[in-house]
Every structure is written in structure tokens, then in C-alpha cells.
C-alpha positions, 0 to 999 in steps of 0.5 A: 500500500502506498504511503499517503502524502501530499500531492506533487506540486502542492505547498503545505499550508501555514495551518498545517505547519503550525499543527504539525509543530504541536501548536494549540491554535485552531486551523483558522487561528492565523486567519482569525488573527490576520482578520482581527489585525486588519479589522483594527487597522480599518477602525483607526485608519482615519486617525492613526493611519499608517502608524497603526498599519505598520504596527499590524504588519510587524505583528504579522511578521512576528507571527510568521517567524514564530510559526516557521521556527524549528520544533526543537528550538525552545522559546526563551523564558522572557518571550511573549505568547501570541495572545500577549502580543495581541494584548500589547497591540490592542493596548498600543492602539487603544484609548487612554481609558483602555490603556489604563485598564490594561496597565491595571490588569498587568499590575494585578497579574504581577502582584501574586509573584511579588506577594509570593517573594515577600512571603518567602522573605518573611518566612521563619527561616529568614534571619531578619526580624520584622518590627511589630507595629502597635495599632491604637484603636480610636473609637468611632463616634458618630452620634452626638451622644457617643461624642459626649460620652467619649469626651466625658470619659477621656477628658472630663473625668479625673483619675482617683489617684490625682484626686486623692493626691490633691485632697491630701496636699490641700488637707496638709496645708489646711492643717498647717494654716489652722495650727498657725492661726490658733498659735498666733491669734488664739483669741480670734473666734474661728470655727473648725476650718474645712476644705470645700469646693468642687474638688471635694464635691466630685464636681471638678473637671479636666484636672484636680487643680483647685480647692477652697479652704473655708474659714468660719467666723464665729459671730455673736448673734446678740451683737450682730444683725444680718441685713438681707440684700433687699433691705440695703441701700443697693437693693441687691438680693445677692449681697448682704450686710452685717450690722453691729447692734446693741451698742448702748448695752454692749459697747465697742470691744465687746466683740472681737470683730468690732475692730473690723467695723466700718460705718457700723457694719462688719467689713469683709475687706477688713477681715480679708486684709487681716487674714492676708497679713497673718497667713500670707505675710507671717507664715514661713512658706518656703519651710512649710513647702520643704516639709511637705515636699512641694513649693508653696507661694501666694498668688500675687495680683489677686484680691482673694487669698490664694495659694499656689502649690507646685509639686513635680508636674501637678499644680493646685490652687487653694482659695482661703475664704472667710465665711459667716453662717447664720441659721440657713444663711451662708455669707462669703467674703468675695472681693472680686464679686462686690467691687468697691463696696467693702461692707458687702458679703455674698449670699452663697447657695453653693451647698444647696445647689450641689445637694439639690442636683445630687438628690435629683440624680439619685431620685431618677438615676439621671445624668444631670451631674454628668451633663454639668461636668461636660459643660464645665469642661467645655467652658474651661477649654474654650477661651470665649466661655471661661467667664461662665462658672459652674454656678451659672450652669448648675442653676440653668440645669436646675431650672430645666429639671423643673420642666424636663424629667428625662435625664437618662443616658439616651437623652443626654445629647438632647439635654446638652443642646437644651441647656445651651439653648436655655443659656443663650436665652438667658444671655439674650435677656441679660438675666439668669435667676438663681434657683433658690432666689429668683430675684438674684441675677447671676449674670450681674458680674458679667459685662455687656461685651462678655455676655455678647461673646458668650452668647455668640459662641453658644449660638454658633454651637447650636448648629455645630455642637462639635465645636464645643468638644474641641479643646482650646488653648 
């Protein structure tokens, strides 16, 4: 039987040659490629013209060269396949958007190899140690309530150690001052000194840096009469006077405090000046500071009796405040509050306000104290709000508690904004009544410019409350 072969005079086709060499292309693979090339050339002839046609011709030549290569010849590792060649050509003649997509695909193809190499380099057998990076998780606060609670926990509240250290330091100084006054002026009728203020009432925020030393004056009721503010010549309910009485029966000198009388009234300024000379001028503060392992010095330029205690990185201010108690009335000597009137004593409701607020929270498990402390920290952080005191905020919250009963955690954001709205309203009126005496205007100490600045800040905060939670300088 004759062996079948190609007929004489016939030339083997390119498809047959490629098939004989083991290529996995179809019989019409080459024709399809040429058609594809010509189709693309026709599409861009109007734009690229001869350039694209030249590229297509070069590609055909490369395909023919590959097809004519001997079967035993191995391809080089870096040589590209036919499909990759067409991919390059399509990228070359494509639009910038397609070119960018093709480059992304090329990068994505090369990523697995790079990742594989990095894994090999980071294998346990590698001697190089990769340093561990500490990732700090920052809580993502979305709602105003979450932001307020985060602000309260991270910035407002004080650590127990800081509070305990400040209390102990204030107590040590208090004991030394009391012992000094008793030894220096044993005839001065003073009650038991005690420490008070927000530090000891759990209302201090941001830093434990302030305490108040209360110096009670023991006043004989038969010698003195307490004149309410409405009965004085100033007719100011907040400021009282203490008048000397029964001089016809008990002449001057019958009371120790007669030496501090000015115009028939006990002068708060005279009492302050006397204590200033005794405490500030006579005590050996460097020696006391060395004994207590701290630095103690008086604050200059202040009308109040104020000490500054410095220990390492902590700072503590102590106000020395003379007070008079008569039944349920507490009068304090605050020179900065009464201006040039040296016979005035300020009626204080601080204890009543703090007790009332705490009782309200205990009755309904509310967050009035939490809201108060957040607002105090906000006013302390914002320079434009630093004239707003805790007394202002406490009274606003107490007034609001008469109409709003829901002070739960879920309503914290609503109550926070409502307090700001109430404060803005009081500032517009220029009158904030005391909760325990509606005739007392707590804004009387602020100037018109200060009221305008505070009101503008709170008004802006109504539309952007987050600005209040940014810490100022």
C-alpha cells in the first residue's frame, strides 16, 4: 500500500505547519488573527493611519517567524505568547481609558509573584526580624451622644489617684494654716476650718487643680444683725450686710470683730486684709513647702487669698475664704464679686445647689451631674466661655429639671443642646435667676461685651455642637 502524502506540486499550508509543530491554535487561528489585525487597522485608519498599519504588519511578521521556527528550538523564558502580543497591540492602539485598564490588569497579574517573594522573605527561616507595629484603636463616634460620652470619659473625668493626691496636699496645708492661726491669734473666734469646693464635691473637671479652704467666723448673734440684700441701700438680693447692734448695752470691744467695723457694719475687706497679713505675710512658706515636699507661694495680683502649690508636674490652687453662717444663711467674703463696696458679703447657695442636683440624680438615676461636668469642661477649654462658672450652669440645669424629667443616658445629647439653648436665652435677656432666689441675677458680674461673646459662641454651637468638644488653648 502506498504511503499517503501530499500531492506533487502542492505547498503545505501555514495551518498545517503550525499543527504539525504541536501548536494549540485552531486551523483558522492565523486567519482569525490576520482578520482581527486588519479589522483594527480599518477602525483607526482615519486617525492613526499608517502608524497603526505598520504596527499590524510587524505583528504579522512576528507571527510568521514564530510559526516557521524549528520544533526543537525552545522559546526563551522572557518571550511573549501570541495572545500577549495581541494584548500589547490592542493596548498600543487603544484609548487612554483602555490603556489604563490594561496597565491595571498587568499590575494585578504581577502582584501574586511579588506577594509570593515577600512571603518567602518573611518566612521563619529568614534571619531578619520584622518590627511589630502597635495599632491604637480610636473609637468611632458618630452620634452626638457617643461624642459626649467619649469626651466625658477621656477628658472630663479625673483619675482617683490625682484626686486623692490633691485632697491630701490641700488637707496638709489646711492643717498647717489652722495650727498657725490658733498659735498666733488664739483669741480670734474661728470655727473648725474645712476644705470645700468642687474638688471635694466630685464636681471638678479636666484636672484636680483647685480647692477652697473655708474659714468660719464665729459671730455673736446678740451683737450682730444680718441685713438681707433687699433691705440695703443697693437693693441687691445677692449681697448682704452685717450690722453691729446693741451698742448702748454692749459697747465697742465687746466683740472681737468690732475692730473690723466700718460705718457700723462688719467689713469683709477688713477681715480679708487681716487674714492676708497673718497667713500670707507671717507664715514661713518656703519651710512649710520643704516639709511637705512641694513649693508653696501666694498668688500675687489677686484680691482673694490664694495659694499656689507646685509639686513635680501637678499644680493646685487653694482659695482661703472667710465665711459667716447664720441659721440657713451662708455669707462669703468675695472681693472680686462686690467691687468697691467693702461692707458687702455674698449670699452663697453653693451647698444647696450641689445637694439639690445630687438628690435629683439619685431620685431618677439621671445624668444631670454628668451633663454639668461636660459643660464645665467645655467652658474651661474654650477661651470665649471661661467667664461662665459652674454656678451659672448648675442653676440653668436646675431650672430645666423643673420642666424636663428625662435625664437618662439616651437623652443626654438632647439635654446638652437644651441647656445651651436655655443659656443663650438667658444671655439674650441679660438675666439668669438663681434657683433658690429668683430675684438674684447671676449674670450681674458679667459685662455687656462678655455676655455678647458668650452668647455668640453658644449660638454658633447650636448648629455645630462639635465645636464645643474641641479643646482650646
